[in-house]
C-alpha positions as CSV (number, residue, x, y, z in Angstrom):
1,M,-35.4,1.7,-2.7
2,K,-35.5,-0.8,-0.2
3,K,-31.7,-1.5,1.0
4,L,-31.2,-5.4,0.0
5,S,-31.3,-6.5,3.3
6,E,-34.9,-5.6,3.4
7,L,-35.7,-7.3,0.4
8,T,-34.8,-10.5,1.5
9,P,-32.7,-12.1,4.6
10,A,-30.5,-14.1,1.8
11,V,-28.2,-10.6,1.7
12,N,-26.9,-10.8,5.5
13,E,-26.7,-14.2,5.1
14,L,-24.5,-13.6,2.0
15,I,-22.4,-10.7,3.6
16,S,-21.7,-12.7,7.0
17,R,-20.4,-15.7,4.5
18,S,-18.2,-13.3,2.7
19,N,-16.8,-12.0,5.5
20,R,-15.9,-15.2,7.5
21,L,-14.5,-16.5,4.3
22,G,-12.5,-13.6,3.7
23,A,-11.0,-12.9,6.7
24,D,-8.9,-15.7,6.6
25,P,-6.3,-15.8,4.2
26,K,-5.9,-19.3,3.9
27,V,-9.2,-19.2,2.2
28,T,-8.8,-16.2,-0.3
29,N,-6.5,-13.6,-0.7
30,Y,-7.6,-9.1,-0.3
31,A,-10.0,-8.7,-2.7
32,G,-9.6,-12.0,-4.5
33,G,-12.8,-14.6,-5.4
34,N,-16.4,-13.8,-4.9
35,T,-19.6,-14.9,-3.4
36,S,-23.4,-15.3,-4.5
37,A,-26.6,-16.0,-3.2
38,K,-29.9,-16.0,-5.7
39,A,-33.1,-15.1,-4.0
40,T,-37.0,-14.4,-5.0
41,I,-38.7,-11.4,-4.3
42,T,-41.7,-9.7,-5.3
43,D,-41.0,-7.8,-8.3
44,P,-42.1,-4.1,-7.3
45,I,-43.2,-3.5,-11.0
46,S,-44.6,-6.9,-12.2
47,G,-45.8,-7.6,-8.9
48,K,-45.0,-11.3,-9.6
49,P,-42.2,-13.5,-7.8
50,T,-39.2,-12.7,-9.2
51,S,-35.7,-14.8,-9.0
52,L,-32.6,-12.1,-8.3
53,I,-28.9,-13.0,-8.0
54,F,-26.7,-10.7,-5.1
55,V,-23.3,-11.5,-6.3
56,K,-19.5,-9.4,-5.2
57,G,-19.1,-6.7,-7.4
58,S,-15.9,-5.8,-9.4
59,G,-12.8,-4.9,-7.3
60,G,-14.4,-5.5,-3.7
61,D,-12.8,-7.3,-0.9
62,L,-14.9,-10.4,0.8
63,G,-14.0,-9.7,4.1
64,T,-15.1,-6.6,4.1
65,L,-17.9,-6.8,1.9
66,K,-21.1,-4.3,2.5
67,E,-24.0,-3.5,1.0
68,E,-23.2,-1.3,-1.5
69,G,-20.4,-3.6,-2.8
70,I,-22.8,-5.8,-4.1
71,A,-24.4,-6.5,-8.0
72,V,-28.1,-7.2,-8.5
73,L,-29.0,-9.0,-11.8
74,Y,-31.8,-10.7,-12.9
75,T,-31.2,-14.4,-12.8
76,D,-33.5,-14.8,-16.0
77,K,-31.6,-11.7,-17.8
78,V,-28.1,-13.4,-17.2
79,H,-29.2,-16.8,-18.9
80,E,-30.7,-14.9,-21.7
81,L,-27.4,-14.1,-22.3
82,K,-26.8,-17.5,-23.4
83,N,-28.8,-16.4,-26.7
84,V,-26.8,-13.7,-27.8
85,Y,-23.3,-15.0,-26.4
86,P,-20.8,-14.6,-29.7
87,G,-18.2,-16.9,-28.9
88,E,-15.1,-16.6,-27.2
89,Q,-13.4,-14.5,-29.7
90,R,-15.9,-12.0,-28.3
91,E,-15.7,-13.1,-24.8
92,D,-15.6,-9.6,-23.5
93,E,-19.2,-8.0,-25.2
94,M,-20.4,-9.9,-22.3
95,V,-19.2,-7.7,-19.7
96,A,-21.2,-4.6,-21.0
97,L,-24.2,-6.4,-21.2
98,F,-24.1,-7.6,-17.5
99,D,-25.5,-4.0,-17.2
100,Y,-29.1,-4.8,-18.9
101,C,-29.4,-7.5,-16.5
102,L,-29.3,-5.1,-13.5
103,F,-31.6,-4.7,-10.9
104,G,-32.8,-1.1,-9.5
105,K,-30.1,1.1,-9.5
106,G,-26.5,1.8,-7.7
107,G,-25.0,-1.1,-6.4
108,A,-21.7,-2.7,-7.4
109,A,-20.2,-3.2,-10.9
110,P,-20.7,-6.8,-12.0
111,S,-17.5,-8.0,-12.2
112,I,-16.0,-11.1,-14.7
113,D,-17.4,-13.7,-13.1
114,T,-20.9,-13.0,-12.6
115,S,-21.7,-15.5,-15.4
116,M,-20.4,-18.3,-13.4
117,H,-22.6,-17.4,-10.5
118,G,-25.6,-16.7,-12.2
119,L,-25.6,-19.3,-15.0
120,V,-25.0,-22.3,-12.0
121,D,-28.3,-23.8,-11.0
122,K,-27.5,-23.4,-7.2
123,L,-28.6,-21.2,-5.0
124,H,-25.4,-20.4,-3.4
125,V,-22.3,-20.4,-5.0
126,D,-18.7,-19.6,-3.8
127,H,-15.4,-19.2,-5.9
128,L,-11.8,-18.3,-3.7
129,H,-8.6,-18.3,-4.4
130,P,-7.1,-20.6,-1.6
131,D,-3.2,-21.7,-1.7
132,S,-3.7,-25.3,-0.8
133,I,-6.2,-25.7,-3.7
134,I,-4.4,-23.3,-6.6
135,A,-1.0,-25.9,-5.3
136,F,-3.6,-28.3,-7.4
137,A,-4.7,-26.1,-10.0
138,T,-0.8,-25.4,-10.7
139,S,0.5,-29.0,-10.5
140,A,1.8,-30.5,-13.8
141,D,-0.5,-33.9,-12.9
142,G,-3.2,-31.6,-11.4
143,P,-6.4,-33.4,-13.0
144,A,-5.0,-36.8,-11.5
145,I,-4.1,-35.2,-8.1
146,T,-8.0,-34.0,-8.3
147,K,-9.0,-37.1,-8.8
148,K,-7.0,-38.7,-6.1
149,C,-7.6,-36.3,-3.2
150,F,-11.5,-35.7,-4.0
151,G,-13.0,-38.6,-6.0
152,D,-15.8,-37.4,-7.8
153,E,-16.7,-34.2,-5.4
154,I,-14.4,-31.6,-6.3
155,L,-14.3,-31.8,-10.5
156,W,-11.1,-30.6,-12.7
157,V,-11.8,-27.7,-15.1
158,D,-8.9,-26.4,-17.4
159,W,-7.7,-24.1,-17.7
160,R,-9.7,-21.0,-18.9
161,R,-9.9,-17.0,-18.9
162,P,-12.7,-15.9,-16.5
163,G,-15.8,-14.8,-18.7
164,F,-18.8,-16.0,-20.2
165,Q,-17.4,-19.5,-21.8
166,L,-16.0,-20.1,-18.0
167,G,-19.4,-19.4,-16.5
168,L,-20.8,-22.0,-19.0
169,D,-18.5,-24.7,-18.3
170,I,-19.3,-24.3,-14.8
171,A,-23.2,-25.0,-15.1
172,K,-22.6,-27.6,-17.3
173,I,-20.4,-29.7,-14.8
174,A,-22.4,-28.9,-12.2
175,A,-26.0,-29.8,-13.8
176,E,-24.0,-33.2,-15.3
177,N,-22.7,-34.5,-12.0
178,P,-25.2,-34.0,-9.4
179,N,-23.1,-35.5,-6.7
180,A,-20.5,-33.0,-7.4
181,K,-19.8,-30.0,-4.6
182,G,-17.5,-28.2,-6.6
183,C,-14.5,-27.6,-9.0
184,I,-11.2,-27.1,-9.5
185,L,-10.2,-24.5,-12.4
186,G,-7.0,-25.1,-13.5
187,G,-4.5,-22.3,-12.9
188,H,-7.0,-20.4,-11.0
189,G,-9.2,-22.0,-8.1
190,L,-11.9,-23.3,-6.3
191,T,-15.5,-22.9,-7.3
192,T,-18.6,-24.4,-5.1
193,W,-22.2,-24.6,-4.9
194,A,-24.9,-25.1,-2.7
195,D,-28.6,-24.5,-1.8
196,T,-27.7,-23.2,1.3
197,S,-25.1,-20.6,2.6
198,D,-24.0,-22.4,5.4
199,E,-23.6,-26.0,3.1
200,C,-21.6,-23.7,0.6
201,E,-19.3,-22.2,3.3
202,K,-18.9,-25.5,4.6
203,R,-18.6,-26.9,0.9
204,S,-15.3,-24.2,0.3
205,L,-14.0,-24.9,3.3
206,D,-14.0,-28.5,3.3
207,A,-11.6,-28.9,0.1
208,I,-9.8,-26.4,1.0
209,K,-9.2,-28.7,4.4
210,K,-8.8,-31.2,2.2
211,A,-6.3,-30.4,0.1
212,E,-3.9,-28.8,3.1
213,D,-4.3,-32.6,4.5
214,F,-3.8,-34.1,1.1
215,I,-0.1,-32.0,0.9
216,K,0.8,-32.6,4.1
217,A,0.3,-36.5,3.6
218,N,1.6,-37.1,0.5
219,G,4.2,-34.4,-0.1
220,K,7.5,-34.1,-0.4
221,S,9.1,-32.8,3.2
222,E,11.7,-30.4,1.3
223,P,9.8,-29.5,-1.6
224,F,12.2,-25.7,-2.8
225,G,15.3,-28.6,-1.9
226,A,17.9,-27.8,0.5
227,S,18.6,-24.2,1.8
228,I,21.8,-23.1,0.2
229,A,24.3,-22.1,3.0
230,K,25.7,-18.7,1.3
231,Y,22.1,-17.3,1.5
232,K,21.4,-18.0,4.9
233,A,19.3,-15.6,6.7
234,L,20.9,-12.9,9.2
235,A,20.0,-12.6,12.6
236,E,16.9,-10.1,12.7
237,A,18.5,-7.1,14.0
238,E,21.2,-7.4,11.7
239,R,18.3,-8.7,8.7
240,R,16.0,-5.7,9.1
241,A,19.5,-3.0,9.7
242,R,20.4,-4.3,6.3
243,A,17.2,-4.0,4.8
244,A,16.9,-0.8,5.7
245,Q,20.0,0.3,4.2
246,L,18.9,-1.6,0.8
247,S,15.3,0.1,0.7
248,P,15.6,3.6,-0.4
249,I,17.8,1.9,-3.4
250,L,15.3,-0.6,-4.3
251,R,12.3,1.4,-4.1
252,G,14.5,3.7,-6.2
253,V,14.8,1.3,-9.2
254,A,11.3,0.0,-8.9
255,S,10.1,3.9,-8.9
256,Q,11.8,4.5,-12.9
257,D,8.5,4.3,-14.4
258,A,6.0,5.4,-11.5
259,R,6.6,6.6,-8.1
260,M,6.0,3.5,-5.5
261,V,5.4,2.8,-2.0
262,G,7.5,-0.3,-0.8
263,H,6.4,-2.9,2.2
264,F,9.3,-5.2,3.8
265,T,8.6,-9.2,4.8
266,D,10.8,-11.3,6.3
267,S,8.3,-14.0,7.6
268,D,10.1,-17.8,7.5
269,V,7.5,-18.5,4.3
270,V,9.5,-15.9,2.7
271,L,13.1,-16.6,4.4
272,D,12.8,-20.3,3.4
273,F,12.0,-19.6,-0.2
274,I,14.8,-17.2,-1.1
275,A,17.5,-19.3,0.1
276,S,16.3,-22.7,-1.3
277,Q,17.7,-24.3,-4.6
278,S,14.3,-23.7,-6.5
279,L,14.2,-19.8,-5.9
280,Q,15.7,-18.8,-9.5
281,K,13.9,-21.8,-11.1
282,L,10.3,-21.1,-9.9
283,A,10.6,-17.1,-9.6
284,A,11.8,-17.2,-13.6
285,L,8.1,-19.4,-14.0
286,G,6.1,-16.6,-12.0
287,T,2.9,-16.8,-10.4
288,S,-0.1,-18.4,-12.0
289,C,-3.4,-17.1,-10.1
290,P,-4.6,-13.5,-12.3
291,D,-5.4,-12.2,-8.7
292,H,-1.5,-13.2,-7.8
293,F,0.2,-11.7,-10.9
294,L,-2.1,-8.5,-11.5
295,R,-0.8,-7.6,-8.2
296,T,2.9,-9.1,-8.3
297,K,3.7,-8.5,-12.1
298,V,4.6,-12.2,-14.0
299,S,8.2,-12.1,-12.1
300,P,10.0,-10.9,-9.4
301,M,14.1,-9.3,-9.5
302,V,16.0,-11.3,-7.5
303,L,18.8,-10.4,-6.3
304,D,21.9,-13.1,-6.6
305,T,24.3,-11.1,-4.1
306,E,25.1,-12.7,-0.5
307,P,23.6,-11.0,2.3
308,G,26.2,-9.3,4.1
309,A,28.4,-8.6,0.9
310,D,29.8,-4.6,0.6
311,L,27.0,-2.5,-0.2
312,E,28.3,-0.7,-2.5
313,Q,29.1,-3.8,-5.0
314,V,25.0,-4.4,-3.7
315,T,24.6,-1.3,-5.0
316,A,25.7,-1.9,-8.4
317,R,24.2,-5.5,-8.8
318,I,21.0,-4.2,-8.3
319,R,21.0,-1.3,-10.9
320,T,22.6,-3.9,-13.3
321,L,20.0,-6.8,-12.3
322,H,17.1,-3.8,-12.8
323,E,18.3,-2.8,-16.6
324,E,18.2,-6.8,-17.2
325,Y,14.3,-7.0,-15.8
326,R,13.1,-3.7,-17.6
327,A,14.4,-5.4,-20.8
328,S,12.9,-9.0,-19.7
329,Y,9.6,-7.7,-19.7
330,S,10.0,-5.1,-22.1
331,A,10.6,-8.2,-24.7
332,Y,7.6,-9.9,-23.0
333,Y,5.2,-7.0,-23.5
334,N,6.3,-6.9,-27.1
335,R,6.5,-10.8,-27.9
336,H,3.0,-10.6,-26.9
337,A,1.3,-7.3,-27.5
338,T,-1.0,-6.5,-30.6
339,K,-2.1,-3.2,-32.3
340,E,-5.0,-3.8,-29.9
341,S,-3.0,-4.1,-26.7
342,P,-3.3,-1.3,-24.3
343,A,0.4,0.6,-23.8
344,I,2.7,-1.1,-21.9
345,R,2.2,-0.2,-18.1
346,G,5.9,0.2,-16.9
347,A,8.4,-2.0,-16.5
348,D,9.7,-2.4,-13.5
349,P,9.6,-5.1,-11.0
350,L,6.5,-4.8,-7.8
351,I,8.3,-7.5,-6.2
352,I,11.8,-7.7,-5.4
353,L,13.8,-10.7,-3.5
354,V,16.6,-10.2,-1.7
355,P,18.3,-13.7,-0.4
356,G,19.3,-13.8,3.7
357,I,17.3,-10.5,3.9
358,G,13.6,-11.1,2.7
359,M,11.1,-9.5,0.3
360,F,10.0,-5.8,-0.9
361,S,7.4,-5.7,-2.4
362,Y,5.9,-1.8,-4.5
363,G,2.3,-0.5,-5.2
364,K,0.7,3.1,-5.9
365,D,0.5,3.4,-2.3
366,K,1.4,1.5,1.5
367,Q,-1.8,-1.0,1.1
368,T,-1.2,-1.9,-2.5
369,A,2.2,-2.3,-1.5
370,R,1.6,-4.7,1.2
371,V,-1.0,-6.7,-0.3
372,A,1.3,-7.0,-3.6
373,G,3.7,-8.6,-0.9
374,E,1.0,-10.8,0.3
375,F,-0.1,-12.0,-2.8
376,Y,4.0,-13.1,-3.9
377,V,3.8,-15.2,-0.3
378,N,0.5,-16.8,-1.5
379,A,2.2,-17.7,-4.4
380,I,5.0,-18.9,-2.9
381,N,3.0,-21.1,-1.0
382,V,1.3,-22.2,-3.6
383,M,4.8,-23.3,-5.6
384,R,5.8,-25.3,-2.1
385,G,2.1,-27.3,-2.6
386,A,2.5,-28.1,-6.5
387,E,6.3,-29.1,-6.3
388,A,5.5,-31.2,-3.1
389,L,3.2,-33.3,-4.9
390,S,4.5,-32.8,-8.7
391,T,5.7,-29.9,-10.6
392,Y,4.9,-26.4,-10.1
393,A,3.4,-25.3,-14.0
394,P,1.5,-21.8,-14.3
395,I,-0.2,-21.2,-17.0
396,S,1.3,-19.9,-20.2
397,E,3.1,-16.4,-20.9
398,L,0.8,-15.7,-23.2
399,E,-2.6,-16.6,-21.2
400,K,-0.6,-14.1,-18.5
401,F,-0.3,-11.9,-20.8
402,R,-3.9,-11.5,-21.7
403,I,-4.9,-11.2,-18.1
404,E,-2.3,-8.4,-17.4
405,Y,-3.2,-6.5,-20.6
406,W,-7.0,-7.2,-20.8
407,D,-9.0,-4.7,-21.8
408,L,-11.2,-4.9,-18.8
409,E,-8.9,-4.6,-16.5
410,E,-7.7,-1.3,-18.2
411,A,-11.6,-0.5,-17.8
412,K,-10.8,-1.2,-14.0
413,L,-7.3,1.1,-14.1
414,R,-9.4,4.0,-16.5
415,R,-12.0,4.1,-13.2
416,M,-9.6,4.7,-10.4
417,P,-10.2,8.1,-8.9
418,K,-7.4,10.7,-9.4
419,P,-4.4,9.9,-7.0
420,K,-4.2,12.9,-4.3
421,A,-1.2,15.5,-4.6
422,L,1.2,13.9,-2.4
423,A,0.1,10.1,-3.5
424,G,3.1,7.5,-3.2
425,Q,5.1,10.1,-1.3
426,I,7.3,9.4,2.1
427,A,7.2,12.0,5.0
428,I,8.9,12.6,8.2
429,V,7.6,15.2,10.2
430,T,10.0,16.1,13.4
431,G,7.8,16.9,16.4
432,G,5.1,16.2,14.7
433,A,2.6,14.6,17.7
434,S,1.4,18.4,18.5
435,G,1.3,22.1,17.3
436,I,2.7,23.1,14.1
437,G,3.8,19.6,13.2
438,R,0.5,17.6,14.2
439,A,-1.7,20.3,11.7
440,I,1.7,19.5,9.0
441,V,1.4,15.5,9.8
442,Q,-2.6,16.0,9.4
443,R,-2.3,18.0,5.9
444,Y,0.1,15.6,4.5
445,F,-2.1,12.7,5.2
446,D,-5.3,14.1,4.3
447,E,-3.3,14.8,1.1
448,G,-2.5,11.0,0.2
449,A,1.3,11.0,1.8
450,C,2.6,8.0,4.1
451,V,3.7,10.1,7.1
452,A,6.6,9.1,10.1
453,I,5.5,11.2,13.0
454,A,9.2,11.5,14.9
455,D,8.8,12.8,18.4
456,R,9.8,12.2,22.0
457,D,6.4,11.5,23.1
458,L,6.0,8.4,21.4
459,E,3.0,7.9,23.2
460,G,1.5,11.3,21.8
461,A,2.5,10.1,18.4
462,K,0.7,6.6,18.5
463,K,-2.1,8.9,20.2
464,L,-2.4,10.9,16.9
465,I,-2.3,8.0,14.7
466,A,-5.7,6.3,16.9
467,E,-7.0,9.8,16.3
468,M,-6.4,9.9,12.7
469,G,-8.1,6.1,12.2
470,N,-5.0,4.3,12.6
471,S,-4.1,4.3,9.4
472,E,-1.0,2.3,7.9
473,R,0.2,5.5,6.1
474,L,0.8,6.9,9.6
475,L,3.7,5.5,11.4
476,A,4.7,6.6,15.1
477,V,9.0,6.6,15.7
478,G,10.1,7.7,19.0
479,V,13.3,9.7,19.4
480,D,15.1,12.4,20.6
481,V,16.7,14.5,18.1
482,T,19.9,15.1,19.5
483,L,20.9,12.3,20.0
484,E,22.5,10.7,16.7
485,D,21.5,7.2,17.1
486,Q,18.0,7.8,17.6
487,V,18.1,9.9,14.5
488,A,19.1,7.0,12.3
489,A,17.2,4.6,13.8
490,A,14.2,6.9,13.2
491,V,15.3,7.4,9.4
492,N,15.7,3.5,9.2
493,A,12.3,2.7,10.6
494,T,10.8,5.1,8.2
495,T,12.5,3.7,4.8
496,L,11.5,0.2,6.0
497,A,8.3,0.7,7.0
498,F,7.1,2.7,3.7
499,G,10.0,2.2,1.6
500,G,12.3,5.0,1.3
501,I,11.9,8.8,1.7
502,D,10.3,11.9,0.1
503,I,10.1,14.5,2.4
504,L,11.7,15.8,6.1
505,V,10.1,18.3,8.0
506,N,12.2,19.7,10.6
507,N,9.6,21.1,13.2
508,A,10.8,19.5,16.4
509,G,11.1,22.4,18.8
510,L,11.4,24.6,22.0
511,S,12.1,27.5,23.4
512,L,13.2,29.5,26.9
513,S,12.7,33.0,27.1
514,K,15.2,35.1,29.4
515,S,17.4,37.6,29.6
516,L,20.8,37.5,28.0
517,V,22.5,37.9,32.1
518,D,19.7,35.1,32.7
519,T,20.3,32.6,30.4
520,T,22.5,29.8,31.3
521,V,25.0,27.2,29.1
522,S,22.7,24.8,29.6
523,D,19.7,27.2,28.3
524,W,21.7,27.8,25.0
525,D,22.9,24.3,24.7
526,L,19.4,22.8,24.9
527,Q,18.0,24.9,22.4
528,H,20.7,24.8,20.0
529,N,21.0,21.0,20.7
530,V,17.2,20.6,19.5
531,M,16.8,22.3,16.8
532,A,20.4,23.5,15.3
533,R,21.9,19.8,15.6
534,G,18.9,17.8,15.5
535,S,17.8,19.9,12.5
536,F,21.6,19.1,11.1
537,L,21.4,15.4,12.4
538,F,17.9,14.7,10.9
539,S,19.0,16.4,7.4
540,R,22.1,14.4,6.7
541,E,20.9,11.0,7.5
542,V,17.3,11.7,5.3
543,A,20.3,12.7,2.6
544,K,21.8,9.7,2.6
545,A,18.5,7.9,2.2
546,M,17.6,10.3,-0.9
547,I,20.5,10.4,-2.5
548,V,21.0,7.0,-3.1
549,Q,17.1,6.5,-3.7
550,K,17.7,9.1,-6.7
551,M,14.3,10.5,-6.6
552,A,14.9,13.6,-5.2
553,G,13.5,15.0,-2.6
554,N,12.1,17.7,-0.2
555,I,13.6,18.9,2.8
556,L,12.0,21.7,5.1
557,Y,12.4,23.9,8.1
558,I,10.4,25.3,10.2
559,A,12.3,28.3,11.5
560,S,10.7,31.5,12.9
561,K,10.3,35.3,12.2
562,N,13.1,35.2,15.1
563,A,15.7,33.8,12.8
564,V,15.7,37.8,10.9
565,F,14.0,39.5,13.9
566,A,15.8,41.0,17.3
567,G,13.5,40.4,19.8
568,P,14.3,41.3,23.6
569,N,15.2,37.8,26.0
570,N,15.7,35.6,22.9
571,V,18.9,35.5,22.5
572,A,19.1,31.4,22.6
573,Y,15.9,31.0,20.5
574,G,16.6,33.8,18.0
575,A,20.1,32.3,17.6
576,T,19.3,28.6,16.9
577,K,16.6,29.5,14.4
578,A,19.2,31.9,12.6
579,D,21.0,28.6,12.5
580,Q,18.3,26.9,10.8
581,A,17.6,29.6,8.9
582,H,21.5,29.4,7.3
583,Q,21.4,25.6,7.1
584,V,18.6,25.7,4.8
585,R,20.7,28.6,2.5
586,L,24.1,25.7,3.0
587,L,22.0,22.6,1.9
588,A,20.2,23.9,-0.7
589,A,23.3,24.8,-2.5
590,E,24.9,21.2,-1.2
591,L,22.1,19.2,-2.6
592,G,20.7,20.4,-5.4
593,E,22.5,17.9,-7.8
594,Y,20.7,15.6,-6.4
595,G,17.3,17.2,-7.6
596,I,16.9,17.6,-3.6
597,R,15.2,21.2,-2.6
598,V,15.6,22.6,0.9
599,N,13.5,25.1,2.1
600,G,12.1,27.1,5.4
601,I,9.0,28.7,6.8
602,N,9.0,31.4,9.2
603,P,6.0,31.5,11.5
604,D,5.0,34.2,13.7
605,G,4.4,33.0,17.4
606,V,1.9,30.0,16.7
607,V,0.1,30.1,20.2
608,Q,-2.9,27.7,19.6
609,G,-2.0,23.8,19.9
610,S,1.4,24.4,20.9
611,G,3.3,22.5,23.1
612,I,6.1,25.4,23.3
613,F,3.6,27.8,24.0
614,A,2.0,25.8,27.1
615,S,5.1,24.6,28.5
616,G,6.0,28.4,29.6
617,W,6.9,30.3,27.1
618,G,3.8,31.8,26.2
619,A,3.6,32.9,29.6
620,N,7.4,34.4,29.6
621,R,6.3,36.2,26.2
622,A,3.5,37.5,27.4
623,A,5.0,38.9,30.5
624,V,7.6,40.1,28.0
625,Y,4.9,42.5,26.5
626,G,2.5,43.1,29.4
627,V,-0.5,41.0,27.9
628,E,-2.5,38.0,29.6
629,E,-1.1,35.2,28.5
630,E,-4.4,33.8,26.7
631,K,-4.6,37.2,25.0
632,L,-1.2,36.4,23.4
633,G,-2.4,35.4,19.7
634,A,-4.5,38.0,20.0
635,F,-1.5,40.6,20.8
636,Y,0.2,38.8,18.3
637,A,-2.1,39.4,15.5
638,Q,-2.8,43.2,16.2
639,R,1.1,44.2,15.6
640,S,1.0,42.4,12.3
641,I,0.1,44.1,9.1
642,L,-2.7,42.0,8.4
643,K,-4.0,41.7,11.9
644,L,-4.6,38.0,11.7
645,E,-3.5,35.3,14.3
646,V,-1.2,32.6,12.8
647,L,-2.8,29.2,12.9
648,P,-0.9,26.0,12.8
649,S,-3.0,25.1,9.8
650,H,-1.7,28.6,7.9
651,I,2.2,26.4,8.7
652,A,0.8,23.5,7.4
653,A,-0.4,25.0,3.9
654,A,2.8,26.4,3.5
655,A,4.9,22.8,4.2
656,F,2.1,21.4,1.7
657,A,2.7,24.1,-1.2
658,F,7.0,23.8,-1.0
659,V,6.3,20.0,-1.7
660,A,2.7,19.7,-4.0
661,G,4.4,20.0,-7.4
662,D,3.7,23.7,-8.1
663,L,7.1,25.5,-6.9
664,P,9.5,22.4,-8.8
665,L,12.1,25.7,-9.4
666,T,12.4,27.0,-5.6
667,T,15.1,25.8,-3.4
668,G,16.8,28.3,-0.5
669,S,14.1,30.2,0.0
670,H,11.8,30.9,3.2
671,I,8.2,32.1,3.0
672,P,7.2,34.2,6.1
673,V,3.5,33.2,7.3
674,D,3.2,35.5,10.0
675,S,0.5,38.2,8.8
676,G,3.0,40.3,7.5
677,V,5.7,41.4,10.6
678,A,7.8,44.3,8.5
679,S,10.6,44.0,10.8
680,A,10.7,40.5,10.0
681,F,10.8,41.2,6.1
682,L,13.3,39.0,4.2
683,R,15.6,41.3,2.4
């Protein structure tokens, strides 16, 4: 089958228009809204001219839309669905019928909004969720404000849940008002139409700009009221330090039903809202646009303590408010659920507002958590606009429930791929920019984790992230593991970036191969400071976060066969590795009551990709054993039972096995990954 763009130039026009519209957060939110184009092609079966509708498919994003994200349907078949429409009581049945209207195979699944695009008798249709327009749509005086601003160019449609009937309503308005350029959907968003792609885009942008200008010209200067002095934002450095302290605590309460990743936002928009007199009132009313509350829940959890209050008291208050939030959400579910409703999906908040500090948002992964925060910023902008012009009046609680627990939304969730083994997990890997650490970073990332690469070589960590695609699931943190303040800062940076921490891999290391008599105090101190002291410092700081997070966790030590094997010219390295090995046992005994498991891995020499071996250790060890340096890996392999070289990927596999869930009762243990070195057997 031909590519869509080969069928008609309208497809490329649609993609370009969609990408431009979706790139501007003032126009629409991530994965929100949809666009369409109709075009006539020659039907490959009948050979006759046939009208097709090309429309953004279900779950896609306008800003990144490509051909594969477009659903293609016969326009006449979409219209013929009017003949079998059973009415609003059986509205959901219509979505399944879209499959019988599809042209060809492949492409995206048609969205619930397909009828809006197919039934309107215009070649191009945009449906968007601009903050300024939704401010009109959620104002108590929305119809009058829309009339005053737009006259007869943009009309008003009362709230109706997305579906076939809404498509019929909008098509009727477009047909009966030939001079109209679009309409505002009460509680929801904007729809515009035109006979060319450029004109449709222009109408959308003009309407958004006109609404923005109208709010500026006619709105109150302080729609949220005056700020409350005790909720004044802390200075940036203090604010973000406090946010890092709160992050694991808040993630713990947001993850009672399902493990969440977090995102922190302290933009001026957020800080202004959470310090205002209207915070509690507006937060309780919740969001309105379906795209908003599907990702933020109907309302946030709001902390009511002062920004600099005692942390222990704040923590107690957080836990009390969380219990109240869960009870309130469960009551909301029970008020509206019927025997046909899907089961409750969890009663934890997805948005937590902390006056003077900022907003914490949560999702199953980093992107979802960030997008949830972006959606709540959209909601704040909407509330500001609505309160400036009138009174914020979102759709009813019942309507929100009908959207949140819609069978069609449940079907979307069922279509989601099975999460990877470490999805939702947050890891710090020290010495993660090269060698064993790099391999562990890659394995954890491939298995779905968020990973902080903590390395003295910050540029190396950044380079690795670039090589891995610049994913927002990766964080580069520069740190000297021997310095207490830098270690604490690295852990704080990780919890602030991802919400908390689940896994620590103490991997940073170095080695100097010298005889006893040639080993200096500086040699001894350097190795013990980096590995023994560094592991202690990181384990201590991570344990603090894990304990208040109350989500258990894993601490791993990359020790060495040298922790138990006695070899020549190795006193400082072997002794510090033995120190690390015993830290495993000590911490396992101490942290077990919190569900924190502590284990170790004992590799033999890993030559490939090793920063340690490349920095001189390899040459020294080769000299000790009387082999050429480039053959050192093979030498190590031949002295082992299995005669196989140990690679970074083998260590990464062991590091994955410890944290992936299949060893839940293993703690205080070491796994040798040495191809079998009898003298290093654990006994």
